[in-house]
C-alpha positions in Angstrom: 0.0 0.0 0.0 2.9 2.3 0.8 4.4 1.7 -2.6 1.1 2.5 -4.2 0.9 5.8 -2.4 4.4 6.7 -3.5 3.7 6.1 -7.2 1.6 9.2 -7.7 4.1 11.7 -6.1 6.9 10.1 -8.2 4.9 10.4 -11.4 3.9 14.0 -10.5 7.5 15.0 -9.8 8.5 13.7 -13.3 5.3 14.9 -15.1 5.6 18.5 -13.8 9.2 19.2 -15.2 8.2 17.5 -18.4 5.3 20.0 -18.8 7.4 22.9 -17.7 10.0 22.0 -20.3 7.3 22.0 -23.1 6.0 25.4 -21.9 9.5 26.9 -21.7 10.4 25.6 -25.2 7.0 26.8 -26.7 7.5 30.4 -25.4 11.2 30.8 -25.6 12.2 28.7 -28.7 14.5 26.6 -26.4 15.3 23.5 -28.4 17.8 21.1 -26.9 19.6 18.7 -29.2 19.3 14.9 -29.1 22.9 14.6 -27.9 22.1 16.8 -24.9 19.1 14.7 -24.0 21.2 11.5 -24.4 23.9 12.9 -22.1 21.4 13.7 -19.4 19.8 10.3 -19.8 23.0 8.4 -19.2 23.8 10.8 -16.3 20.5 9.8 -14.7 21.1 6.1 -15.3 24.6 6.4 -13.8 23.4 8.2 -10.7 20.6 5.7 -10.3 23.2 2.9 -10.1 25.0 4.8 -7.4 21.8 5.7 -5.5 21.4 2.1 -4.3 23.9 3.0 -1.6 22.3 4.7 1.4 23.8 8.1 0.8 21.5 11.0 1.0 23.5 13.3 -1.2 23.6 10.9 -4.1 19.8 10.3 -3.8 19.1 14.0 -3.9 21.5 14.5 -6.8 19.7 11.6 -8.6 16.3 13.3 -8.1 17.6 16.6 -9.3 19.1 15.2 -12.5 16.0 13.1 -13.1 13.8 16.2 -13.0 16.3 18.1 -15.1 16.2 15.2 -17.7 12.4 15.4 -18.0 12.5 19.1 -18.3 15.0 19.0 -21.1 13.1 16.0 -22.7 9.9 18.1 -22.7 11.7 21.0 -24.5 13.3 18.5 -26.9 10.0 16.9 -27.8 8.4 20.2 -28.4 11.2 21.2 -30.8 11.1 17.8 -32.5 7.4 18.3 -33.4 7.9 21.8 -34.8 8.1 20.9 -38.5 8.7 24.5 -39.6 12.2 24.2 -38.1 13.2 21.6 -40.7 14.6 22.3 -44.2 12.0 20.0 -45.7 9.1 22.2 -44.4 7.2 23.1 -47.6 6.7 26.8 -46.6 10.4 27.3 -45.6 10.4 29.7 -48.6 7.4 31.3 -50.3 5.2 28.9 -52.4 4.0 30.7 -55.5 1.2 29.8 -58.0 3.8 28.2 -60.3 4.8 25.7 -57.7 3.0 22.3 -57.5 2.3 20.9 -54.1 1.2 17.3 -53.6 -0.9 16.7 -50.4 -2.9 13.9 -48.7 -6.2 14.7 -47.0 -6.0 13.8 -43.3 -9.7 14.0 -42.2 -13.2 13.9 -43.7 -13.6 17.1 -45.7 -16.1 19.6 -44.2 -18.6 21.2 -46.7 -19.0 24.9 -46.0 -21.3 27.4 -47.7 -19.0 28.4 -50.5 -16.1 26.0 -50.2 -14.9 22.6 -49.0 -12.6 22.8 -46.0 -9.7 20.3 -46.0 -6.9 19.5 -43.5 -4.0 18.0 -45.4 -0.4 16.9 -45.0 2.2 17.9 -47.6 4.1 15.1 -49.4 6.0 16.9 -52.1 6.8 20.3 -53.4 7.8 20.4 -57.1 8.4 16.7 -57.0 10.8 17.0 -54.0 10.0 15.5 -50.6 8.4 18.0 -48.3 6.7 18.0 -44.9 4.1 20.1 -43.1 0.3 20.4 -42.5 -1.9 23.0 -44.0 -5.5 24.1 -44.3 -7.2 24.3 -47.7 -10.4 25.9 -48.9 -11.3 24.3 -52.2 -13.8 26.0 -54.4 -17.2 24.2 -53.9 -18.1 22.0 -56.8 -19.1 18.4 -57.4 -15.5 17.2 -57.5 -14.6 18.8 -54.3 -17.6 17.4 -52.5 -16.6 13.9 -53.5 -13.3 14.1 -51.8 -12.6 11.6 -49.0 -10.0 10.8 -46.4 -6.7 9.7 -48.0 -7.2 11.4 -51.4 -4.0 12.8 -52.8 -4.2 16.2 -54.6 -1.9 18.1 -56.8 -2.5 21.8 -56.3 -1.2 25.2 -57.3 -2.0 27.9 -54.9 -0.7 30.9 -53.0 -0.2 29.9 -49.3 -0.6 32.4 -46.6 0.3 32.4 -43.0 -2.7 32.1 -40.7 -2.6 35.2 -38.6 -4.4 36.0 -35.4 -7.2 38.5 -35.7 -5.8 40.4 -32.7 -9.3 41.3 -31.6 -9.2 41.8 -27.8 -10.6 38.9 -25.8 -11.7 37.1 -29.0 -11.0 33.4 -29.7 -7.5 33.1 -31.3 -8.1 30.7 -34.2 -4.6 31.0 -35.5 -3.2 29.9 -32.1 -5.7 27.0 -32.0 -4.4 25.8 -35.5 -0.8 26.4 -34.4 -1.3 23.8 -31.6 -2.3 21.4 -34.4 0.9 22.3 -36.2 -1.0 24.1 -38.9 0.4 27.6 -39.8 -0.7 28.1 -43.4 -3.8 28.2 -45.5 -4.8 28.6 -49.2 -7.9 29.0 -51.3 -7.8 26.7 -54.3 -10.1 27.4 -57.3 -11.5 24.4 -59.2 -9.1 24.6 -62.1 -6.0 24.6 -59.8 -6.2 21.1 -58.3 -6.6 17.5 -59.4 -7.2 14.3 -57.6 -4.4 11.8 -58.4 -5.6 8.8 -56.3 -6.0 7.7 -52.7 -3.2 6.5 -50.4 -5.0 6.5 -47.1 -4.5 3.7 -44.5 -6.7 0.8 -45.5 -8.2 0.1 -42.0 -8.9 3.8 -41.5 -10.7 3.9 -44.9 -12.8 0.8 -43.9 -13.7 2.6 -40.6 -14.8 5.6 -42.6 -17.0 3.4 -44.8 -18.5 1.9 -41.6 -19.1 5.4 -40.3 -20.7 6.4 -43.6 -22.9 3.3 -43.5 -24.1 4.1 -40.0 -24.7 7.7 -41.1 -26.9 6.4 -43.9 -28.8 4.2 -41.5 -29.6 7.3 -39.4 -30.7 9.2 -42.5 -32.9 6.4 -43.7 -34.7 6.2 -40.3 -37.9 8.0 -39.5 -36.1 10.4 -37.1 -37.2 14.0 -37.6 -34.7 16.3 -39.3 -34.1 18.4 -36.2 -33.3 15.3 -34.2 -31.3 13.7 -36.9 -28.6 16.4 -36.9 -28.3 16.1 -33.1 -28.1 12.3 -33.4 -25.2 12.6 -36.0 -23.3 14.9 -33.7 -23.9 13.0 -30.5 -23.3 9.5 -31.9 -20.8 9.9 -34.8 -19.3 13.3 -34.0 -20.6 14.9 -37.2 -21.4 18.5 -36.3 -21.5 19.8 -39.9 -25.3 19.6 -40.2 -26.0 21.4 -36.9 -27.7 24.8 -37.4 -26.8 27.9 -35.5 -30.0 27.9 -33.4 -29.3 24.4 -32.1 -25.7 25.3 -31.3 -26.7 28.4 -29.5 -29.4 26.6 -27.5 -27.1 23.9 -26.3 -24.3 26.4 -25.5 -26.7 28.7 -23.5 -28.0 25.7 -21.5 -24.5 24.5 -20.6 -25.0 21.3 -22.6 -22.5 21.9 -25.5 -20.3 19.0 -24.3 -23.1 16.6 -25.5 -22.7 17.7 -29.2 -19.0 17.1 -29.3 -17.9 13.5 -29.0 -15.4 13.6 -26.2 -14.8 12.2 -22.7 -18.5 12.1 -21.8 -19.3 9.8 -24.7 -16.2 7.6 -24.4 -17.0 7.3 -20.7 -20.6 6.3 -21.4 -19.4 3.7 -24.0 -17.1 2.3 -21.3 -19.9 2.1 -18.8 -22.3 0.4 -21.3 -19.7 -2.2 -22.3 -18.8 -2.8 -18.6 -22.4 -3.4 -17.7 -23.2 -5.8 -20.5 -19.9 -7.7 -20.3 -19.8 -8.0 -16.5 -20.9 -11.7 -16.6 -17.6 -12.5 -18.4 -15.8 -12.0 -15.0 -17.3 -15.2 -13.7 -15.3 -17.4 -16.1 -11.7 -18.4 -15.8 -9.5 -15.5 -17.0 -12.8 -13.6 -17.4 -11.4 -10.4 -16.0 -8.7 -10.3 -18.6 -11.1 -11.0 -21.4 -13.5 -8.4 -20.0 -10.8 -5.8 -19.9 -9.6 -6.6 -23.4 -13.1 -6.4 -24.9 -13.8 -3.1 -23.1 -10.6 -1.6 -24.4 -11.3 -2.8 -28.0 -14.8 -1.3 -27.7 -13.4 2.1 -26.5 -10.9 2.3 -29.3 -13.4 1.1 -32.0 -15.8 3.8 -31.0 -13.0 6.4 -30.9 -11.9 5.4 -34.4 -15.5 5.2 -35.7 -16.1 8.9 -34.6 -13.1 10.1 -36.5 -10.4 9.9 -33.8 -10.3 13.7 -33.4 -7.8 15.0 -30.8 -10.5 15.2 -28.1 -11.6 11.6 -28.8 -8.0 10.4 -28.9 -7.1 11.8 -25.5 -10.4 10.5 -24.0 -9.8 7.0 -25.4 -6.3 7.0 -23.9 -7.5 8.4 -20.6 -10.4 6.0 -20.2 -8.3 3.0 -21.3 -6.0 3.7 -18.4 -9.0 4.3 -16.1 -10.5 1.0 -17.1 -7.2 -0.7 -16.3 -7.0 1.1 -13.0 -10.6 0.1 -12.1 -9.9 -3.6 -12.8 -6.9 -3.4 -10.4 -9.6 -2.5 -7.8 -7.4 0.0 -6.0 -8.4 3.6 -5.5 -4.8 4.8 -6.1 -4.7 2.8 -9.4 -7.3 5.1 -10.9 -5.4 8.3 -10.0 -2.1 6.9 -11.3 -3.9 5.6 -14.4 -5.1 9.2 -15.1 -1.6 10.6 -14.5 0.1 7.9 -16.6 -2.3 8.5 -19.5 -1.6 12.3 -19.3 2.1 11.6 -19.1 1.9 9.4 -22.2 -0.1 12.0 -24.2 2.5 14.7 -23.5 5.3 12.4 -24.7 3.3 11.6 -27.9 2.1 15.2 -28.5 3.7 17.9 -26.3 1.4 20.7 -27.3 -1.6 18.8 -26.1 -1.1 20.6 -22.7 -2.2 23.9 -24.3 -5.4 22.4 -25.8 -8.6 23.4 -23.9 -10.2 20.0 -24.3 -7.1 18.2 -22.7 -7.2 20.6 -19.7 -11.0 20.3 -19.2 -11.1 16.5 -19.7 -8.5 15.7 -17.1 -9.7 18.2 -14.6 -13.3 17.0 -15.0 -12.2 13.3 -14.4 -10.0 14.2 -11.5 -12.8 16.2 -10.0 -15.3 13.4 -10.4 -12.9 10.8 -9.0 -11.8 12.8 -6.0 -14.6 15.3 -5.2 -17.8 13.4 -6.2 -17.6 10.7 -3.6 -17.1 13.2 -0.8 -20.1 15.2 -1.9 -22.2 12.1 -2.5 -21.6 10.9 1.1 -23.2 14.1 2.6 -26.7 12.7 2.1 -28.2 9.2 2.0 -31.4 8.4 0.1 -33.2 5.0 0.5 -35.2 5.4 -2.7 -33.1 4.2 -5.7 -34.5 6.8 -8.1 -33.8 9.7 -5.8 -30.3 8.3 -5.1 -29.6 8.2 -8.8 -30.6 11.8 -9.2 -28.4 12.7 -6.3 -25.5 10.8 -7.9 -25.8 12.6 -11.2 -26.1 15.9 -9.3 -22.9 15.2 -7.4 -21.1 14.2 -10.6 -22.2 17.5 -12.2 -21.1 19.6 -9.2 -17.7 17.8 -9.0 -17.0 18.2 -12.7 -18.2 21.9 -12.7 -16.2 22.7 -9.6 -13.0 21.3 -11.2 -13.5 23.0 -14.6 -15.4 26.3 -14.1 -12.3 28.5 -13.7 -11.0 27.4 -17.1 -14.5 27.8 -18.5 -14.6 31.4 -17.4 -11.1 32.0 -18.8 -11.7 30.5 -22.2 -15.4 31.0 -22.9 -16.2 34.1 -20.7 -19.5 32.6 -19.6 -21.1 30.4 -16.9 -24.2 28.2 -17.4 -26.3 29.0 -14.3 -28.6 26.0 -14.7 -25.8 23.4 -15.3 -27.3 21.2 -12.6 -30.7 21.1 -14.3 -29.2 20.7 -17.8 -27.0 17.8 -16.7 -29.8 16.1 -15.0 -31.5 16.0 -18.4 -28.7 15.5 -20.8 -26.4 13.0 -19.0 -29.1 10.2 -18.5 -30.5 11.0 -22.0 -27.1 10.8 -23.6 -26.5 7.5 -21.9 -29.9 6.2 -23.1 -29.6 7.6 -26.7 -26.2 6.0 -27.2 -27.5 2.7 -25.9 -30.6 2.9 -28.1 -28.5 3.9 -31.1 -26.3 0.8 -30.7 -29.4 -1.4 -30.5 -30.8 0.3 -33.5 -27.7 -0.3 -35.5 -27.8 -4.0 -34.6 -31.5 -4.5 -35.2 -32.3 -2.1 -38.0 -33.0 -5.0 -40.4 -35.8 -6.4 -38.3 -39.0 -4.6 -39.4 -41.1 -4.5 -36.2 -38.2 -4.0 -33.8 -36.8 -1.3 -36.1 -40.0 0.7 -35.8 -40.2 0.4 -32.0 -36.5 1.3 -31.5 -36.7 4.2 -34.0 -39.8 5.5 -32.2 -38.0 5.4 -28.8 -34.8 6.8 -30.4 -36.7 9.8 -31.9 -38.6 10.4 -28.6 -35.5 10.5 -26.5 -33.9 13.0 -28.9 -37.0 15.1 -28.8 -37.1 15.1 -25.0 -33.4 16.2 -24.9 -33.8 19.0 -27.5 -37.0 20.3 -25.9 -35.4 20.1 -22.4 -32.3 22.0 -23.5 -34.5 24.6 -25.3 -36.6 25.0 -22.1 -33.5 25.6 -20.0 -32.0 28.0 -22.6 -35.2 30.2 -22.4 -35.2 30.4 -18.6 -34.3 33.9 -17.3 -30.6 34.3 -16.6 -29.9 30.8 -18.0 -26.3 31.8 -18.8 -24.1 34.5 -17.3 -22.1 36.2 -20.0 -19.3 38.6 -19.8 -16.9 36.9 -17.3 -13.4 37.9 -18.1 -10.5 36.7 -16.0 -6.7 36.6 -16.4 -4.5 33.5 -16.3 -3.2 34.4 -12.9 -6.8 34.6 -11.6 -7.4 31.1 -12.8 -4.5 29.8 -10.6 -5.9 31.9 -7.7 -9.3 30.4 -8.1 -7.9 26.9 -8.2 -5.8 27.6 -5.1 -9.0 28.7 -3.4 -10.8 25.5 -4.5 -7.9 23.3 -3.3 -7.6 24.9 0.1 -11.3 24.9 0.4 -11.4 21.2 -0.2 -8.7 20.6 2.4 -10.8 22.7 4.8 -13.9 20.6 4.0 -12.2 17.2 4.1 -9.5 17.5 6.7 -11.2 20.2 8.9 -8.0 22.2 9.0 -8.1 25.7 10.4 -4.9 26.6 8.6 -6.5 25.7 5.3 -9.5 27.8 6.1 -7.2 30.8 6.8 -5.5 30.3 3.4 -8.8 30.0 1.6 -10.1 33.3 3.1 -6.8 35.0 2.4 -6.7 33.9 -1.2 -10.3 34.9 -1.7 -9.6 38.4 -0.3 -6.6 38.7 -2.7 -8.8 37.7 -5.6 -11.4 40.3 -4.6 -8.7 43.0 -4.3 -7.4 42.2 -7.8 -10.9 42.4 -9.3 -11.7 45.7 -7.6 -8.4 47.2 -8.7 -9.0 46.0 -12.3 -12.5 47.4 -12.4 -11.3 50.8 -11.1 -8.6 50.8 -13.8 -11.1 50.0 -16.5 -13.5 52.6 -15.2 -10.9 55.3 -15.8 -9.4 53.9 -19.0 -10.2 55.5 -22.5 -9.4 53.3 -25.4 -10.5 53.0 -29.0 -10.4 49.8 -31.0 -10.5 49.1 -34.7 -11.5 45.4 -35.1 -10.1 43.0 -37.6 -13.3 41.6 -39.1 -13.5 40.0 -42.6 -14.9 42.3 -45.3 -16.5 44.6 -42.8 -15.6 47.5 -40.6 -16.1 47.8 -36.8 -14.8 50.4 -34.4 -15.3 50.9 -30.6 -14.6 54.1 -28.6 -14.5 53.2 -24.9 -14.7 55.8 -22.2 -14.7 53.9 -18.9 -17.6 51.5 -18.7 -19.4 53.0 -21.7 -18.7 52.8 -25.4 -19.8 54.0 -28.8 -19.8 51.3 -31.5 -19.6 51.9 -35.2 -20.0 49.2 -37.8 -21.2 48.4 -41.3 -24.8 47.0 -41.6 -23.7 43.5 -42.5 -21.7 43.2 -39.2 -24.1 45.2 -37.0 -26.9 42.7 -37.5 -24.7 39.5 -37.6 -25.0 38.1 -34.1 -22.5 35.3 -34.6 -19.9 37.6 -36.0 -20.4 40.0 -33.1 -20.2 37.2 -30.6 -17.0 35.8 -32.2 -15.1 39.0 -32.8 -16.4 41.8 -30.5 -18.8 40.9 -27.7 -16.2 39.4 -25.3 -14.4 42.8 -25.4 -17.7 44.5 -24.5 -18.2 42.1 -21.6 -14.7 42.7 -20.4 -14.8 46.5 -20.5 -18.4 47.4 -19.9 -19.9 44.2 -18.5 -22.7 44.5 -21.1 -23.8 42.4 -24.1 -24.6 45.5 -26.2 -22.9 48.9 -26.7 -24.0 52.1 -24.9 -24.5 53.7 -28.3 -24.1 52.4 -31.8 -24.1 54.0 -35.3 -24.1 52.5 -38.8 -21.3 53.3 -41.2 -23.7 53.8 -44.1 -21.9 56.5 -46.2 -18.6 56.3 -48.0 -16.9 58.7 -45.7 -17.2 59.2 -41.9 -15.3 61.4 -39.4 -15.5 59.8 -35.9 -14.5 61.8 -32.8 -12.1 60.1 -30.4 -11.7 62.6 -27.6 -9.6 65.5 -28.9 -8.6 63.5 -32.0 -10.5 62.1 -34.9 -10.4 59.1 -37.3 -11.4 59.4 -40.9 -13.1 56.3 -42.3 -13.2 56.6 -46.1 -14.0 54.7 -49.3 -13.2 57.7 -51.6 -11.2 60.8 -51.6 -12.9 64.3 -51.6 -11.4 67.4 -53.0 -10.3 68.6 -49.6 -8.7 66.1 -47.2 -9.9 66.2 -43.5 -7.1 66.8 -40.9 -7.3 63.8 -38.7 -4.7 61.8 -36.7 -6.0 58.5 -38.0 -7.3 57.3 -41.4 -9.0 54.0 -42.0 -9.1 52.9 -45.7 -11.9 50.7 -46.9 -12.9 49.5 -50.5 -10.2 51.5 -52.3 -8.1 50.6 -55.3 -5.6 53.5 -55.3 -4.5 56.4 -53.1 -3.3 59.7 -54.7 0.5 60.4 -54.2 -0.2 63.9 -52.9 -2.4 62.5 -50.1 0.3 59.9 -49.2 2.9 62.7 -48.9 0.5 64.8 -46.8 0.0 61.8 -44.4 3.7 61.2 -44.2 4.5 64.9 -43.4 1.7 65.1 -40.7 2.5 61.8 -39.1 -1.0 60.5 -39.8 -1.5 56.8 -38.8 -3.0 54.9 -41.7 -5.1 51.8 -41.0 -5.6 49.4 -43.9 -9.0 47.8 -43.8 -9.8 44.1 -44.7 -11.1 45.0 -48.2 -7.9 46.7 -49.4 -5.8 44.7 -51.9 -2.4 43.3 -51.0 -0.9 45.3 -53.9 -2.2 48.6 -52.6 -1.1 47.6 -49.1 2.5 46.9 -50.3 2.5 50.2 -52.2 1.5 52.2 -49.1 4.1 50.3 -47.1 6.8 51.5 -49.5 5.7 55.1 -49.2 5.0 55.6 -45.5 7.1 55.1 -42.4 6.7 51.7 -40.6 5.1 53.3 -37.5 2.5 55.1 -39.7 1.0 52.0 -41.2 -1.2 49.3 -39.6 -2.6 46.6 -41.8 -5.5 45.0 -39.9 -5.1 41.7 -41.8 -1.4 41.4 -41.1 -1.0 43.2 -37.8 -4.4 42.4 -36.2 -6.8 44.7 -34.5 -5.6 48.3 -33.7 -6.0 49.5 -30.1 -4.9 52.9 -28.8 -5.5 54.9 -25.6 -6.9 58.4 -26.0 -7.4 61.5 -23.8 
């Protein structure tokens, strides 16, 4: 038992430096060589041989070098996975339209409104071996819509670096793709690519065929269209058909995790398999057979749903959890979780920055550690009430373990998460179970009708339940904005609070209250600073213009009509900044940019937003260009002499942008597409 208790601290002492090494390498470009890692490894092995002697100094020295080795190993692994460092990286130099790139499609293509979105790996550049991943948007036509996993394409396109929008508090899609090792993108017209065959892995192609077959079975059923799109997302991980209203409804109700196949679904699959296969344990070697079949089932489902990064980490995590549970020791579950995390970082170091990885592991740790302690607070004799209490405690434990990260990444909190989870968790379990039965019995006429009716009814209940919760007053609290250090403070409060609750320690209670006071002081200080701050922001939004002039906790918003009434675009690019600065979901005042020329006051200064040039040029400190093909030379000279700051809008051509860059000083030009959103304080 003592050895079991020591395993977790040892793994933690090695896991922590490994993670720190990845973080240090990611932010500082510290890339140790393989030789340095090898030298450290043999140093650790040598010290380990000496550490058998009972000499404290050698033991401490061994521990130090072991942690140093894993720190350097983390930095090395991060550098090893950065393909752009290698000479074979296809975008090491610029790729022009005359170059021919050969690629292989990595995932099932996603059909968009005007294009087909494809993630691909590069195989060759101009018939020379090349490496790297990229994002393609193929012009939408019948040929593009027929593409499948493994297809190899020859394309000629202009690749561009994927840049962050720079919009304050907005989701950084460029960083998200960077964590997937994707840094470039290209739009490819129909006449600039050809399909030269398929070289995908055979067993993966067969799995895709099985997935397509199951999708056809769902489409051929009598399930209503609104339920069908949820069924595809929930069972097969296909979210392409989900409409915006459904996505918004599930998000507001705090049930978005149901529509993305991840830890919840893999965990449910493990529970279903464990329940039906439990009789196997009665036979000789039954436990081993039981475990093998459960693991096969977990990985088959993971592969069937596309093996996305979220499903992959969930499959690895629950595989180790299943092994830990079969060892029937509490510590085995904890060390299984840690070993799975350790293995994932070794395989893909940047996984530690992925939101899903962080939330999945925190949720499982919260459920394993916190849920039993909350569950024991009350005892119910009635089984139905007890099951409700059990689901409630699971929801509380998972939410307690993940809500700080949820606030940090998503800036919102589902107020009725307990109610929504009471509905969606049992229904998700039931829907997955009924779906598996439907797939197995769809060929039996009467059984098919009964199962389909139950299947459709369960989906309807879940959709209506989620819609009901979403429409409740204050169903979701928007506008929460916290910094990374506040996340650590909140987790410190949660940990010390749990120690107070479990161990009844007065010292822990003192630390909890002290940390809570520190957090309150930070929040008060930040609100006071924002209340006295005056800032204006020119957002980087595709094809449209948007400006905000903030004065304390009030703001004046200017935008073109297409953006002003596009709720999704506002939510994605702008609203989080409103929440952060004003605490409101709408601006204090707003004005449409209807005309071709506007002069907007910013305190004592002004910004001129223009699509044409009048006879007399306004004298403003800032100029925002929009929908222009040329700029007169005399105007450029006037801007240069006066020190005018010129902002290039998203509709300006690259040719004109380069021309202005050659004429103006570097500190006078800001291209929104290249440099991101523009933010400046004013008096």
